[in-house]
C-alpha positions as CSV (number, residue, x, y, z in Angstrom):
1,E,88.5,114.9,92.9
2,E,87.4,118.3,91.4
3,Y,86.3,116.8,87.9
4,S,84.0,114.4,89.6
5,L,86.0,111.7,88.1
6,Q,85.7,107.9,88.7
7,P,87.7,104.8,88.2
8,G,87.5,103.8,84.7
9,D,87.5,107.4,83.7
10,F,90.4,109.0,81.6
11,V,91.4,112.5,80.4
12,T,93.1,113.2,77.1
13,Y,95.7,115.7,76.3
14,Y,98.2,116.7,73.6
15,G,100.5,119.4,73.0
16,K,100.5,122.0,70.4
17,A,103.1,124.9,69.6
18,T,102.6,127.7,67.1
19,D,105.9,130.3,66.2
20,S,105.3,134.3,65.6
21,R,106.1,133.6,61.8
22,R,103.5,134.8,59.6
23,P,101.5,132.9,58.8
24,A,102.2,131.2,61.6
25,N,103.8,127.4,61.6
26,T,101.8,125.4,64.0
27,V,102.8,121.5,65.3
28,S,101.1,119.3,67.9
29,T,101.9,116.1,69.4
30,D,100.3,112.6,69.8
31,I,97.4,112.0,71.6
32,Y,98.2,110.8,75.6
33,F,96.0,109.3,77.9
34,I,95.7,110.1,82.1
35,E,93.3,107.0,83.3
36,V,91.4,107.1,86.5
37,R,92.3,103.8,88.4
38,P,91.0,102.2,91.7
39,F,92.7,102.8,94.7
40,G,93.1,99.6,96.3
41,R,92.0,96.1,95.0
42,E,90.9,92.7,96.2
43,Y,91.9,89.0,95.9
44,R,89.3,86.0,96.2
45,Q,89.6,82.7,95.0
46,G,88.6,82.0,91.2
47,Q,86.2,79.5,90.6
48,Q,88.5,76.6,89.9
49,G,92.1,76.1,89.1
50,G,93.7,74.1,86.6
51,G,92.7,74.3,82.9
52,G,92.8,72.4,79.9
53,G,94.8,72.4,76.8
54,G,94.3,73.7,73.4
55,G,95.0,77.0,71.7
56,G,93.2,80.5,71.5
57,Q,94.4,83.4,73.0
58,Q,92.4,85.5,76.0
59,D,93.0,88.9,74.3
60,D,89.0,89.3,74.5
61,N,89.4,90.9,78.1
62,A,88.0,94.8,79.1
63,E,91.8,95.6,79.4
64,E,93.1,94.1,76.5
65,L,89.9,95.9,74.7
66,S,90.1,99.8,75.7
67,K,93.7,99.5,74.9
68,R,93.0,98.7,71.1
69,E,90.2,101.3,71.6
70,K,93.0,104.1,72.6
71,D,94.7,102.7,69.8
72,I,92.3,103.5,67.1
73,I,91.8,106.7,68.9
74,A,95.2,107.4,68.6
75,A,95.1,107.0,64.7
76,T,91.8,108.8,64.3
77,F,93.6,111.9,65.5
78,K,96.5,111.4,63.7
79,L,94.3,111.2,60.1
80,I,93.1,114.5,61.6
81,R,95.9,116.1,62.6
82,D,98.0,115.0,59.5
83,R,95.3,114.9,56.8
84,D,97.3,117.8,54.9
85,K,100.1,115.3,54.9
86,F,98.3,112.3,53.1
87,Q,97.8,112.0,49.5
88,T,94.1,111.7,48.8
89,K,94.1,107.9,48.6
90,D,96.6,107.4,51.3
91,W,94.7,108.7,53.5
92,I,90.9,107.7,52.7
93,A,92.7,103.7,52.9
94,N,94.2,104.7,56.3
95,I,90.6,106.1,57.5
96,Q,88.9,102.8,55.8
97,A,91.7,100.8,57.7
98,V,91.0,102.5,61.2
99,S,86.7,102.5,60.3
100,S,87.3,98.5,60.3
101,S,89.5,97.9,63.3
102,Q,86.8,99.4,64.9
103,S,84.0,97.6,63.6
104,K,86.6,94.4,64.5
105,L,86.6,95.7,67.6
106,G,82.9,96.0,68.4
107,E,82.4,92.5,67.3
108,Q,85.1,91.2,69.2
109,T,83.8,93.1,72.6
110,D,80.3,91.5,72.0
111,T,81.7,88.0,72.0
112,L,83.5,88.8,75.3
113,M,79.4,90.0,76.7
114,Q,78.5,86.7,75.6
115,R,81.0,84.4,76.5
116,L,80.3,86.3,80.3
117,G,76.8,85.2,79.3
118,R,77.3,82.0,78.4
119,R,79.0,81.4,81.9
120,G,76.6,82.4,83.6
121,L,78.8,85.6,85.5
122,S,76.7,88.6,85.2
123,G,73.9,87.4,87.5
124,Q,75.7,85.8,90.1
125,D,78.1,89.0,90.9
126,K,77.3,92.9,91.0
127,N,80.6,93.6,89.6
128,F,80.2,91.2,86.5
129,K,76.6,92.5,85.6
130,A,78.0,96.5,85.8
131,L,80.8,95.0,83.7
132,T,78.6,93.9,81.2
133,E,76.2,96.9,81.0
134,N,79.4,99.1,80.1
135,L,80.8,96.9,77.4
136,N,76.7,96.5,75.8
137,L,77.5,100.8,75.8
138,A,81.0,100.6,74.4
139,I,79.3,98.5,71.4
140,E,76.4,101.3,70.9
141,Q,79.4,104.1,70.3
142,M,81.2,101.7,68.2
143,G,78.9,101.4,65.9
144,P,78.2,104.8,64.8
145,A,82.1,105.5,65.3
146,A,83.0,102.8,62.3
147,E,79.9,104.7,60.4
148,Q,81.8,108.0,60.7
149,L,84.6,106.6,59.6
150,K,83.8,104.8,56.9
151,D,81.8,107.9,55.7
152,E,85.5,109.5,56.0
153,H,84.3,111.6,58.6
154,A,87.0,111.7,61.4
155,D,86.3,114.4,63.5
156,A,82.5,113.1,64.2
157,A,83.8,109.7,64.7
158,L,86.5,111.2,67.9
159,P,83.6,111.8,70.4
160,F,81.6,108.2,69.4
161,E,85.4,106.2,70.0
162,Q,86.5,108.2,73.1
163,K,82.7,107.6,74.9
164,A,83.7,103.8,73.8
165,L,86.8,104.0,75.3
166,Q,85.3,105.5,79.1
167,Y,82.9,102.2,79.3
168,L,85.5,100.0,78.1
169,M,87.7,101.7,80.9
170,R,85.1,101.4,83.7
171,A,84.3,97.8,82.2
172,E,88.0,97.3,82.9
173,A,88.0,99.1,86.6
174,L,85.2,96.5,87.6
175,Y,88.2,93.9,87.7
176,T,89.1,95.4,91.0
177,E,88.7,92.1,92.5
178,I,91.4,90.1,91.1
179,Q,90.8,85.7,91.1
180,V,93.4,84.4,92.3
181,T,93.7,80.3,91.3
182,R,94.3,77.8,93.1
183,G,95.0,74.0,92.2
184,G,96.4,72.0,89.7
185,G,98.3,73.5,86.5
186,G,96.7,73.3,83.0
187,G,98.0,71.9,79.8
188,G,99.5,74.3,77.1
189,G,98.2,76.6,74.9
190,G,95.4,79.4,76.0
191,G,94.5,78.0,79.4
192,M,97.8,79.7,81.0
193,R,97.2,83.4,80.0
194,Q,93.5,82.9,81.6
195,N,95.0,81.2,84.6
196,A,97.3,84.9,85.2
197,E,94.7,86.7,85.0
């Protein structure tokens, strides 16, 4: 409460130790996240039961996107922390890989937004409208993050990544109403994961 945090916000932290030698040795831990989650959840019936078969995974949901953004932040943090341990070509290869992951995540987030738009969900429910707004704001941060990483500026990319994560987690927090789907079973494939969520 004292920091005026709301569901979807987060705190990052890491530990750092320095000994008394001259010159001092310094080590730090990985980066960790504390998530602010909603206190209660409401349940309501989903749109329709059942579902057809077919492949395709339903990994492009807000929860999965925020998990991937956390992985990108952790990778960027490690690149900054361990820069002296890498050979130059290895460090460049790693930061370019993280940049590529950030660009791909931006595309996946955009795909989710388009899917919500095609289903007309953003106009039906205020939570879905706010969800798409937060996803759009996340995409706006992912572009500069990927560019900074591509230009090998890991320190400059980190604030953009953290802001993108904040918007993704706010979108995730809007899933406080969990849809309970009734009705017949679906076919195999990707439909089952969607029903569970």
